KOLTOR-930509 format. One record per residue (C-alpha): residue number from 1; residue in one letter; x, y, z. Coordinates in Angstrom, 3 decimals, padded with zeros to 6 digits, always signed. Layout:
N
   nr  rest        xx        yy        zz
  NUM     A         X         Y         Z
...
This chain:
393
   nr  rest        xx        yy        zz
    1     X  +131.974  -033.351  -019.133
    2     X  +132.602  -032.808  -015.433
    3     X  +133.902  -029.480  -013.989
    4     X  +135.894  -029.341  -010.626
    5     X  +135.265  -025.857  -009.154
    6     X  +137.880  -024.606  -006.626
    7     X  +136.940  -021.641  -004.474
    8     X  +137.412  -020.123  -001.000
    9     X  +133.737  -018.954  -000.637
   10     X  +130.767  -021.210  -001.012
   11     X  +127.417  -021.322  +000.722
   12     X  +126.786  -020.953  +003.660
   13     X  +130.119  -019.162  +003.968
   14     X  +129.792  -016.267  +001.482
   15     X  +130.977  -012.872  +002.337
   16     X  +131.522  -011.199  -001.097
   17     X  +130.730  -011.089  -004.766
   18     X  +133.094  -013.919  -005.749
   19     X  +131.078  -016.325  -003.520
   20     X  +127.804  -015.227  -004.958
   21     X  +129.113  -015.695  -008.495
   22     X  +130.478  -019.230  -007.703
   23     X  +127.246  -020.267  -006.155
   24     X  +125.113  -019.082  -009.033
   25     X  +127.425  -020.304  -011.725
   26     X  +127.708  -023.843  -010.236
   27     X  +123.915  -024.046  -010.089
   28     X  +123.668  -023.052  -013.643
   29     X  +126.446  -025.287  -014.810
   30     X  +124.902  -028.312  -013.035
   31     X  +122.013  -028.162  -015.537
   32     X  +124.609  -028.733  -018.308
   33     X  +127.157  -031.103  -016.802
   34     X  +128.428  -032.849  -013.597
   35     X  +129.855  -030.252  -011.076
   36     X  +132.127  -030.880  -008.018
   37     X  +133.001  -027.953  -005.696
   38     X  +136.046  -027.934  -003.381
   39     X  +135.832  -024.973  -001.025
   40     X  +137.340  -023.623  +002.271
   41     X  +135.688  -024.651  +005.432
   42     X  +134.398  -028.051  +006.487
   43     X  +131.182  -029.332  +005.139
   44     X  +129.064  -032.313  +005.981
   45     X  +129.305  -035.449  +003.929
   46     X  +125.973  -034.769  +002.315
   47     X  +126.630  -031.101  +001.402
   48     X  +125.455  -029.784  -001.914
   49     X  +122.355  -029.534  -003.846
   50     X  +121.037  -028.991  -007.395
   51     X  +123.308  -031.789  -008.424
   52     X  +126.488  -030.215  -007.144
   53     X  +128.818  -032.322  -004.976
   54     X  +130.553  -030.142  -002.348
   55     X  +133.722  -031.018  -000.278
   56     X  +135.064  -028.609  +002.331
   57     X  +138.537  -028.304  +003.661
   58     X  +139.933  -026.998  +006.851
   59     X  +143.467  -025.578  +007.201
   60     X  +146.296  -027.634  +008.788
   61     X  +146.305  -026.884  +012.496
   62     X  +150.024  -025.915  +012.379
   63     X  +149.348  -023.388  +009.705
   64     X  +145.962  -022.025  +010.772
   65     X  +145.972  -018.282  +010.737
   66     X  +144.804  -017.568  +014.370
   67     X  +144.639  -014.154  +015.995
   68     X  +148.201  -014.524  +017.553
   69     X  +149.903  -015.403  +014.246
   70     X  +151.809  -013.113  +011.951
   71     X  +149.816  -011.155  +009.358
   72     X  +150.973  -013.305  +006.556
   73     X  +149.597  -016.472  +008.179
   74     X  +146.399  -016.498  +006.062
   75     X  +148.419  -016.829  +002.944
   76     X  +150.233  -019.964  +004.451
   77     X  +146.903  -021.246  +005.618
   78     X  +145.574  -020.991  +002.114
   79     X  +148.417  -023.042  +000.726
   80     X  +147.634  -025.877  +003.260
   81     X  +144.070  -025.993  +001.998
   82     X  +145.319  -025.972  -001.583
   83     X  +147.499  -028.953  -000.926
   84     X  +144.595  -030.933  +000.620
   85     X  +142.414  -030.097  -002.345
   86     X  +145.087  -031.424  -004.783
   87     X  +145.600  -034.531  -002.520
   88     X  +142.032  -035.872  -003.015
   89     X  +141.330  -037.864  -006.183
   90     X  +140.254  -035.998  -009.264
   91     X  +137.947  -037.389  -011.900
   92     X  +136.994  -034.095  -013.614
   93     X  +137.732  -032.912  -017.145
   94     X  +138.574  -029.420  -016.235
   95     X  +139.542  -027.503  -013.084
   96     X  +138.099  -024.031  -012.581
   97     X  +139.675  -021.836  -009.975
   98     X  +138.192  -018.634  -008.496
   99     X  +140.407  -016.031  -006.820
  100     X  +144.018  -016.290  -005.729
  101     X  +142.937  -018.361  -002.732
  102     X  +142.123  -021.356  -004.993
  103     X  +144.499  -020.670  -007.867
  104     X  +147.428  -022.778  -006.465
  105     X  +145.252  -025.617  -005.905
  106     X  +144.079  -025.481  -009.507
  107     X  +147.693  -025.253  -010.713
  108     X  +148.747  -028.321  -008.752
  109     X  +145.734  -030.282  -009.921
  110     X  +146.413  -029.369  -013.552
  111     X  +149.981  -030.683  -013.131
  112     X  +149.245  -033.708  -011.207
  113     X  +146.024  -034.880  -012.910
  114     X  +146.749  -033.560  -016.412
  115     X  +143.564  -031.591  -017.015
  116     X  +143.157  -027.988  -018.307
  117     X  +143.042  -025.176  -015.752
  118     X  +140.651  -022.301  -016.081
  119     X  +141.169  -019.259  -013.753
  120     X  +138.608  -016.659  -013.187
  121     X  +139.777  -013.306  -011.747
  122     X  +137.178  -011.510  -009.631
  123     X  +139.904  -008.865  -008.771
  124     X  +143.517  -008.546  -009.168
  125     X  +146.171  -008.404  -006.513
  126     X  +148.412  -005.890  -008.330
  127     X  +145.483  -003.426  -008.276
  128     X  +144.753  -003.902  -004.565
  129     X  +147.856  -002.647  -002.785
  130     X  +145.865  -001.999  +000.401
  131     X  +145.831  -005.882  +000.771
  132     X  +149.186  -005.399  +002.356
  133     X  +147.498  -003.915  +005.439
  134     X  +145.405  -007.175  +005.620
  135     X  +148.221  -009.759  +004.774
  136     X  +151.406  -007.989  +005.556
  137     X  +154.146  -009.613  +003.431
  138     X  +151.726  -012.303  +002.659
  139     X  +150.516  -009.962  -000.042
  140     X  +153.677  -010.745  -001.933
  141     X  +152.859  -014.347  -001.641
  142     X  +149.145  -013.921  -002.727
  143     X  +150.395  -011.767  -005.785
  144     X  +152.982  -014.454  -006.723
  145     X  +150.318  -017.211  -006.495
  146     X  +148.015  -015.321  -008.672
  147     X  +150.608  -014.399  -011.192
  148     X  +151.986  -017.918  -011.460
  149     X  +148.552  -019.535  -011.910
  150     X  +147.270  -016.995  -014.441
  151     X  +150.402  -017.321  -016.623
  152     X  +150.144  -021.200  -016.446
  153     X  +146.353  -021.420  -017.094
  154     X  +144.805  -022.774  -020.197
  155     X  +142.095  -020.053  -020.243
  156     X  +141.655  -016.894  -018.090
  157     X  +138.193  -015.578  -017.531
  158     X  +137.975  -011.806  -017.107
  159     X  +134.614  -010.456  -015.790
  160     X  +134.886  -007.293  -017.797
  161     X  +136.618  -005.770  -020.744
  162     X  +138.595  -003.515  -018.538
  163     X  +139.712  -006.408  -016.451
  164     X  +140.948  -008.153  -019.591
  165     X  +143.072  -005.087  -020.418
  166     X  +144.474  -005.089  -016.819
  167     X  +145.334  -008.782  -017.065
  168     X  +147.186  -008.252  -020.356
  169     X  +149.062  -005.295  -018.797
  170     X  +150.164  -007.038  -015.605
  171     X  +150.680  -010.661  -016.671
  172     X  +152.533  -012.479  -019.411
  173     X  +149.656  -014.364  -020.956
  174     X  +148.470  -015.071  -024.511
  175     X  +145.712  -012.697  -025.402
  176     X  +143.837  -015.479  -027.213
  177     X  +143.583  -017.209  -023.878
  178     X  +141.879  -014.345  -021.987
  179     X  +138.093  -014.457  -022.476
  180     X  +135.558  -011.933  -021.161
  181     X  +132.475  -013.286  -019.506
  182     X  +130.313  -010.935  -017.521
  183     X  +128.860  -012.140  -014.267
  184     X  +125.153  -012.673  -014.162
  185     X  +122.187  -012.531  -011.830
  186     X  +118.996  -014.400  -011.236
  187     X  +116.326  -011.783  -012.030
  188     X  +113.726  -014.102  -010.260
  189     X  +115.645  -013.940  -006.977
  190     X  +116.217  -010.281  -007.248
  191     X  +112.995  -008.603  -007.933
  192     X  +111.296  -005.577  -006.379
  193     X  +109.174  -006.346  -003.336
  194     X  +106.734  -004.327  -001.486
  195     X  +107.514  -005.960  +001.885
  196     X  +109.275  -003.638  +004.336
  197     X  +109.244  -005.591  +007.666
  198     X  +113.083  -005.738  +007.639
  199     X  +113.241  -001.887  +007.212
  200     X  +110.978  -001.451  +010.366
  201     X  +113.232  -003.908  +012.278
  202     X  +116.403  -002.012  +011.581
  203     X  +114.749  +001.397  +012.032
  204     X  +115.241  +002.315  +008.417
  205     X  +113.158  +005.285  +007.237
  206     X  +112.710  +006.578  +003.733
  207     X  +114.046  +008.208  +001.708
  208     X  +117.598  +006.651  +002.053
  209     X  +120.725  +006.000  -000.063
  210     X  +121.843  +002.324  +000.132
  211     X  +125.270  +000.949  +000.251
  212     X  +125.800  -002.935  +000.256
  213     X  +129.302  -004.357  +000.438
  214     X  +132.321  -005.315  +002.503
  215     X  +134.058  -002.942  +005.011
  216     X  +137.141  -002.174  +002.866
  217     X  +138.817  +000.808  +001.296
  218     X  +138.292  -000.785  -002.082
  219     X  +134.448  -000.113  -001.846
  220     X  +134.864  +003.565  -001.147
  221     X  +132.808  +003.489  +002.035
  222     X  +134.542  +006.400  +003.569
  223     X  +134.035  +008.536  +000.558
  224     X  +130.318  +007.771  +000.891
  225     X  +130.486  +009.007  +004.470
  226     X  +131.968  +012.366  +003.356
  227     X  +129.172  +012.633  +000.662
  228     X  +126.565  +011.863  +003.320
  229     X  +127.235  +015.255  +004.934
  230     X  +126.295  +016.986  +001.743
  231     X  +122.965  +015.277  +001.032
  232     X  +119.513  +016.974  +001.468
  233     X  +118.027  +017.287  +004.869
  234     X  +116.059  +014.221  +005.969
  235     X  +117.913  +011.839  +003.705
  236     X  +119.592  +008.844  +005.382
  237     X  +122.491  +006.637  +004.206
  238     X  +122.131  +002.944  +005.100
  239     X  +125.355  +000.915  +005.245
  240     X  +124.568  -002.770  +004.823
  241     X  +128.279  -003.497  +005.490
  242     X  +130.226  -006.278  +007.184
  243     X  +133.164  -008.731  +006.569
  244     X  +135.826  -006.024  +007.275
  245     X  +139.239  -006.545  +005.737
  246     X  +140.805  -006.044  +009.133
  247     X  +139.865  -005.236  +012.599
  248     X  +141.490  -001.805  +012.273
  249     X  +139.210  -000.747  +009.381
  250     X  +136.090  -001.838  +011.232
  251     X  +137.134  +000.218  +014.232
  252     X  +137.982  +003.160  +011.864
  253     X  +134.372  +002.955  +010.553
  254     X  +132.929  +002.680  +014.104
  255     X  +134.887  +005.795  +015.255
  256     X  +133.717  +007.836  +012.255
  257     X  +130.005  +007.162  +012.502
  258     X  +129.157  +009.429  +015.473
  259     X  +130.007  +012.401  +013.110
  260     X  +127.269  +011.180  +010.824
  261     X  +123.838  +011.126  +012.489
  262     X  +122.050  +010.427  +009.171
  263     X  +124.014  +007.163  +008.752
  264     X  +122.497  +003.751  +009.716
  265     X  +124.995  +000.846  +009.886
  266     X  +123.632  -002.730  +009.415
  267     X  +126.760  -004.641  +010.565
  268     X  +125.818  -008.112  +009.417
  269     X  +125.483  -010.333  +006.388
  270     X  +121.769  -010.026  +006.057
  271     X  +119.573  -012.898  +004.457
  272     X  +118.640  -012.615  +000.854
  273     X  +115.003  -011.543  +001.425
  274     X  +116.197  -008.646  +003.732
  275     X  +118.816  -007.266  +001.175
  276     X  +116.024  -007.459  -001.591
  277     X  +113.800  -005.308  +000.729
  278     X  +116.673  -002.912  +001.250
  279     X  +117.310  -002.585  -002.473
  280     X  +113.570  -002.255  -003.350
  281     X  +112.775  +000.711  -001.017
  282     X  +116.064  +002.677  -001.459
  283     X  +115.669  +005.976  -003.415
  284     X  +119.117  +005.300  -004.966
  285     X  +121.878  +002.784  -004.612
  286     X  +125.441  +004.005  -004.244
  287     X  +128.535  +002.117  -005.401
  288     X  +131.502  +004.427  -004.692
  289     X  +134.190  +001.801  -005.266
  290     X  +137.712  +002.952  -006.151
  291     X  +138.318  -000.452  -007.795
  292     X  +135.620  -002.785  -009.029
  293     X  +136.398  -005.501  -011.702
  294     X  +132.595  -005.995  -012.203
  295     X  +130.409  -004.860  -009.391
  296     X  +127.621  -007.466  -009.095
  297     X  +125.821  -005.409  -006.409
  298     X  +124.952  -002.867  -009.189
  299     X  +123.055  -005.738  -011.029
  300     X  +121.238  -006.688  -007.939
  301     X  +120.070  -003.140  -007.346
  302     X  +119.054  -002.706  -010.977
  303     X  +117.065  -005.951  -010.848
  304     X  +115.046  -004.464  -007.906
  305     X  +114.344  -001.525  -010.054
  306     X  +116.621  +000.861  -008.095
  307     X  +118.607  +003.630  -009.773
  308     X  +122.372  +003.348  -009.286
  309     X  +124.954  +006.034  -008.756
  310     X  +128.406  +004.449  -009.130
  311     X  +132.123  +005.246  -009.642
  312     X  +133.129  +005.199  -013.305
  313     X  +135.683  +002.510  -012.842
  314     X  +136.437  -001.048  -014.123
  315     X  +133.485  -003.252  -015.006
  316     X  +130.993  -000.902  -013.656
  317     X  +131.178  +000.998  -017.041
  318     X  +129.854  -002.180  -018.634
  319     X  +127.000  -002.620  -016.175
  320     X  +125.591  +000.926  -015.423
  321     X  +124.582  +002.941  -018.390
  322     X  +125.082  +006.659  -017.492
  323     X  +121.972  +008.682  -017.756
  324     X  +119.892  +005.604  -018.487
  325     X  +120.106  +003.180  -015.530
  326     X  +121.916  +005.565  -013.355
  327     X  +124.728  +008.023  -012.966
  328     X  +128.433  +007.475  -013.162
  329     X  +130.873  +009.723  -011.159
  330     X  +134.688  +009.977  -010.722
  331     X  +135.974  +007.702  -007.965
  332     X  +137.185  +009.198  -004.658
  333     X  +135.261  +012.488  -005.186
  334     X  +132.697  +012.776  -002.383
  335     X  +131.455  +016.100  -003.701
  336     X  +130.585  +014.556  -007.236
  337     X  +129.077  +011.540  -005.515
  338     X  +126.868  +013.761  -003.389
  339     X  +125.762  +015.956  -006.298
  340     X  +124.829  +012.827  -008.399
  341     X  +122.872  +011.199  -005.414
  342     X  +121.071  +014.489  -004.924
  343     X  +120.118  +014.723  -008.493
  344     X  +118.347  +011.385  -008.238
  345     X  +116.835  +012.077  -004.826
  346     X  +115.488  +015.473  -005.971
  347     X  +113.769  +013.901  -009.058
  348     X  +111.768  +010.750  -008.122
  349     X  +110.339  +010.369  -011.666
  350     X  +113.926  +010.207  -012.973
  351     X  +114.792  +007.525  -010.421
  352     X  +111.799  +005.483  -011.268
  353     X  +112.631  +005.728  -014.986
  354     X  +116.266  +004.719  -014.314
  355     X  +115.012  +001.780  -012.092
  356     X  +112.754  +000.386  -014.923
  357     X  +115.648  +000.691  -017.416
  358     X  +118.026  -001.071  -015.039
  359     X  +115.533  -004.034  -014.664
  360     X  +115.189  -004.294  -018.353
  361     X  +118.837  -004.392  -018.921
  362     X  +119.395  -007.070  -016.387
  363     X  +116.720  -009.211  -018.104
  364     X  +118.181  -008.831  -021.520
  365     X  +121.921  -009.204  -020.894
  366     X  +122.862  -010.733  -017.652
  367     X  +121.195  -014.232  -017.166
  368     X  +123.160  -017.033  -015.473
  369     X  +121.937  -019.495  -018.206
  370     X  +123.850  -017.384  -020.651
  371     X  +126.972  -017.249  -018.545
  372     X  +127.020  -020.997  -018.076
  373     X  +126.584  -021.546  -021.822
  374     X  +129.618  -019.494  -022.402
  375     X  +131.600  -020.921  -019.684
  376     X  +130.983  -024.434  -021.006
  377     X  +132.348  -023.319  -024.390
  378     X  +135.515  -022.086  -022.676
  379     X  +135.897  -025.474  -021.054
  380     X  +135.526  -027.292  -024.346
  381     X  +138.009  -024.989  -026.112
  382     X  +140.608  -025.361  -023.367
  383     X  +140.089  -029.084  -023.229
  384     X  +140.613  -029.509  -026.920
  385     X  +143.749  -027.410  -026.992
  386     X  +145.101  -029.162  -023.850
  387     X  +144.715  -032.504  -025.576
  388     X  +146.524  -031.252  -028.758
  389     X  +149.433  -029.858  -026.826
  390     X  +149.696  -032.940  -024.558
  391     X  +149.788  -035.222  -027.652
  392     X  +152.719  -033.325  -028.893
  393     X  +154.761  -033.732  -025.596
């Protein structure tokens, strides 16, 4: 079997959880089958490793988003890349699209090359209305692309049970075609370290609360700022946050920071070894998202033996065990968030116990080898069904 993976994000251009997932999943799948990746952004002819062939695509010049274009331009740019992906010859047995950015490429490839389409939803456009601030009326187009592809796909992979319920509520899709496969993590790459040179370089002093994520309302970053005011004296909040949804939200964060002297902002996508250091020495990791289909960052923190305080939303409920690997709080409630963070900060033995339990949960339940095995089975089931239905045409 050969899989064609379609994605916006792929190394070295990764800015969010979906890109991390695609990177790790393709590595794991390549140990079981041939894998080709088609992604956004030009790549050299020899791109790819671990047996994964990689081809990158740039937008058409006429449709390139650009700073002077309308807000919906990125949606049209996406379609130009999707057309180019579908134009190149396909010799795969299955197409697997990740996020709405790649969904239309997958649907066109399914139609033109007569192979089954798998769609993985890492988030859902109907549940992210703030995307209208980023795309303008392009949000209507991205929502249509996602809905059209999901309803035509041969299988839809949800990254949590809650997301599966959301898919069935918002799209007309056969429940038998919607499969839950949790994201995974490499526990060898994310492991507690005693190194702290990165902390010294950024001027980070312990104890601190850590946030890792994009600058977006979805991640609840401004709720964390409000909670920061209520934390015990001497506690810092480290925001390892970049890739803003819009210039406006980045400026909003920049304007807010002077009122929070205990907040340190690391405004960059830091290398892997640096983020592991940040996870490892944090007293507690905060994930205050208002919407989170899965929340891979929580697994990363848990793998580094760091207790987690997170919003009780979406897939987080399937990752963080309340009272065992961390604490769950209602979303958009800074006071409740601060109280939970303070509870862990004030009781270091509790934090260490939760950290050890988190590491054990990661090792037992969230390996990429297991994710790849289940994904391969989804491919096989979709392929067999596609052949049966095609024979009857």
